[in-house]
N, C-alpha and C positions, 0 to 999 in steps of 0.2 A: 285534538278535535277526537273524537271518538268513530271510526271508519265503523261502519255498517257493509255486510258480504251476504251474499242472499249461501242457507246453509245446505250445500248438494253436495252429493257424492266425491265431486272434485273442488270444495272448497278451499283446497292448500293452491287448487290453479289456481283464482282468481288470487290469491295473495300474493301470491305469486307475480304473479302479471302485476300486479299494482309496486311490486319494493321495485319489478325488473325498470319499470317505468320512469321510477322516482334515480337510481341508479347514473340512466341513460342519459334523468337532463340535470345529473351532475350535481343534485340539490341534498344531498350528503353528503358530510365531512370526510374525508378517504384517512387520518391522522388518529379517528377514531372509533371504537371497533360500533358497531352498529347492536340493538336492542337488543335483549335477548330474550328467550322462548315464552319464558312464565310473563316480561311484559308486554311483546306483541301480541301475545294470547290474550291478556286483557286492554289492549290499544284496538284489537282489530276482531278480539270476538269472536275468537273462536280458539282449537285445541291444539295443547300444545304440540301434539302429533302434527296435523296439518303443516303448523311456521314450521316444524323439521323437516317435513316431506319438502316445499317450496325454499328451503336454504340450500337445502341440500340441492335441489336443483339448480338454481344459481352459482352454488359454486361448485357442479359439473360442466354449466356452461363459463364457466372463466370469469365470473364478474364478484365473485364473494370467495375469500377463504381462511378455512376457521384456524388457530393460532392458540394453543394448549395454554391452558392457561390464561390466555388474554380476551379474548373472546373472538367473534368475527369480525370479518374489515372488509373493507369496499374495495376491489383494487382499481386503485388509478387505471384511467383510458392506454396512458403510456404503459401503461407493462399489462394486461388483456392478452392473450395469446389462448385465440380461441384452437390452435393448429396441436397445443401440445397441454396436457392435463401432468400434474402433479403426483406421481404414489406416491402416498406414506409409506410403503412399506419399501419402495428403494429409493434410491436417489446418487448419481454418480456425474463424478466432475472430468472436467480438462484440466493438468498443467500445464499452461505452455511456459512455457519455459526458450532465455535469452541465449543467442549460441554465443559462445562465449569460450576463449582459449581454456590451455590446462593448465595456465597461471591461476584460475579461479572455477576451477571442476570444486575447492573446498566452500566456496559460500554456495555457488549454488546447490552443492549433495545434501547441506547443512537443514536447507527453507526444504525440500524436494521431501526431504525425511522424514521432517516435523508433520510434517500434510499427510506422509503416508501412514506412520502410526496414526493421527490425529483419526483418519478416515478406517484405520482397522478399528480405530476401538470405537467406536459410531456405524458400523456397518455402509460406511462409503466407499458405492465403488467407486477407483482413480484408473484416470488415462495417463500418459505424460504425450507432450508435442513438444517440435522442436516452434521456437516460431516464423517459418518459415512452411505452415502450415496448410492449405489450402483450404479457404475463412465457407468456401462451401461449400466443405466436407460436418463443421461442425452444424450448419446451417439445418445440413439434413441432420446429422442425429440427436438434436438438440426438438425440432419438428417428430423425428422417427419414434418418442420419447428415450430415448437414449445414453440420452448426457440431460442434468441439471441445469449446472450451467459453466462457465470457465475463469478459473483464477490465472492473468496473466502476471508474467512475472518479469518487473523493469521490461514494458513497453518500448519498445525508437519511438522518433518522434513520428515514422515511420508510417508504423500500426496501429496510429488514432483511428486512423479510417476501419477499416477491421475490428475495432474495437465499438466504435461510434455505431456499424453495422449489426454487429450481434447487437447491440442497447437496443435501434431503430425493428429487429427482430424480436425485441424482448423475450433477449436471453440474458441469465443475470447475469454481470460479469464483476469484475475486483482486481484490482491494479495493483502492483506492489512499486513506489517509489519514485513513481513516474503517474501525477495527475493527470486526471484527460475530465473533462469537464462532464457533469451529473452521476460517472462512475465509481462509484467508491474505494477507494485508493489505503493501503496500511505502509506505511512510511517509516519508516528510522526519522527520529528528530534532530533533524538539523542542525539547529540550533543550538540545542543543549548539547552539538558537538562538538563545538567552535565552544560554547560558552564555559563549558566544565575546563577544555582546551587550556584555551586561554586564563582560568584560574589556576588550574596547577603549576601551571607554565611561571605567573607571575606570585605564585607560595613557592615559588623557587629560585627568587628576586628577578625573575625576564622584567623589563620592560619593550626592548625592541620586538617585539613577534614581529614574526613575518606569516602568511598567509599564500600559498603557495592556492592558487586555483586554474577552474576548467573554463574558457570563455563562453561554455554551451550557457543556453537560458533557460536548461533545462531544471526539474524544483530543487533537487541537492545544493543543485553550486549558487543558487540563486540565494537559497536558505544560507548557509551557510558565510556569504560574502556579507547578508545583510544582520546578521547574528557577528559578525570583525565589525563592522563600521560600527555598530551601534553600542560597542567596550571600546578599543581601538580611539576609534574618532581622529582618525589620520588614514591616508592611501601611500604611504613611504613605504612600508614594506608591503606593498598589496600587490599581484603579479597573478593576472587574470592568462590563460595559454590555452591557444586550439592545437586541439589536439591532435587533426592530420596536417600540423606542419612539425621541422625541426623542435627539442625541448630546451636545449643541451642551455641554448646561447641567451633562452630570459632567463632558465633558470642562475646561470649564472650571473648573468648582471645583476638578480634579485640578493645572491647569497655575497659580490659586491660591494651593497649597501652596510655591508658587516651590520647584518640581524642575532641577536644571540637565542636567540629561539623560531622553530618553525615549524608551521602546522599544514603540512601538504593532503592537500583537499579530494584523497582517494585515492583504491590504489590502483587505478590508471596511469598517476603521477610518478608512486611514491618510486620505482624501478630505477626510473630514470634519474631523477633526484639522486638517488644513491649512487648511481655512477660520477652524478657530477660532481658531488661534494667527496669522493675518492679521486677524481683528477683533478682537484682544487686544495686536494694533499690537508683536506679538512676527519680531522675526529668528532666522533656521536659524543654528545657530551662531556667534554672537554674544552672543543674549540662552538658549538652548535650544537641546541637540543632538537633533539626533530621527531615530530608527530605527525604518525598518520591517521586520519582520522575513517579509516577503513583497516581490515586487519589479511595477511592475506599472504602468500610464501615469499614473500619477498622482503616481507617486512620480519618475519618470526624467525625465518632463515637469515635473515641478516648479522652480521655481526660486526656488532652490538648490536643485538635486536630488537629490532623498533616498537618503540611504546605504542600505542593504537586506538582510539577510540573504536569502539567492538561492537556494530550491528548486531543486535541480538534476533539474526535468522530465523533461531527457535521459534521464537514467540513471534517473527511475525508470517513465519506459516502456518501459527496455529490463529493467529487473529484471525489470516484469511480463510481456510475455508470455515470458521463460526459465521462471520460474516456473508459466505457465500449462502450457507442451508438457511440464517434468517433474514437472510434476501429477495432471496428464492419461495421459503412463507408468507413472510409476512412482508405483507406492500406498505408497513409504515416505517421502513429501515431508510433510515437518515443517508445520505448519502454526503459527501466527504474523504474528507484525511483526516484517517486512525493512526497518531503517531505511536511507534516503541522505542523506549527508551535504551539505547546502548546502554556500553559498559566501559569504561576506560579502564585499560591493562597498564599498570610502570609496568617497564623494562630498561634498559641498560642502555637508551638514548637520549636520555633526560638528567638530567645531573644542577646543579646551583649554578648563577646567573655570577662569570665572573669580575669581581670587582673592575670597576676604570680601569685602573693602575698596570693590568696580567689581561684585561680585554686586546685582543691577536689586533693585529695592524700591520703586518706585513707579510701576509700570506698569503695574498694575491700580484 
């Protein structure tokens, strides 16, 4: 129905108040752009200049956001922040990195380098911080307009409260590798890691394929477990290990079951696994084929080097930066998990399965 608005010097103010009321009442679909200037002009019987002024005022008040090439969207209530307005000419982010030992610095640095390159090419300012950062300082920086969002790389369970606090204060956040409810997450395709690794081993003639996995309830380990049981349909060669305990005994017991191939679920397990294999005088490739689902110095510096399913941390870094930028500017962005497929790097630790007559039987 056509609206009639009294024509006066402040006609755009009446249009603004009408739109504001509809937005605050929640009667407009947040996922779709609002009408354009021409449509509003026809519906309300006012000039495009008056429409433009009304939309600009509502955008300045944090109720609307213009998305280039897509239109103007209503910012959902949970994403509105009257204390911070985006500056289209400035975008700044904080990348929060996990506290890790030096064996995994390559893993961290490849991610940071890719985010740095993306930010440099897109005129984005970037700061780095450790996971023990004072979260109140992040909130203050956001309210003061110093940052526009946060990338949190591999947050632990203990960091969930801080991430939820950021979201509750309308700070755009993207995580990696660990899913936090309601927060966009970029992670490897953990199930494909197992599917492709098992496929390679089966092509080499292996049937007794073991998986050594962490007992953690975090997403990577649960996804790998799910994929393994979907393919193998047996728990005979599956072991979950508590990383806080001595790993050697559990690894040795698994190897005593004589699997012909072993998939190691992450770089936190590979060093100890290789130590146990050596202590049992097993030969990689000849006695047992091994694949690790992360690349790390313990894998590529080993003799022989270990076949890995390497996470593509470069692609993950770029995707995080893109997603954070879109999340900050576009209220229609979907939350959820964005999977990045890794690369299977075949090294010398994998070989064809031994025939039953040649299969080892007296190594233990």
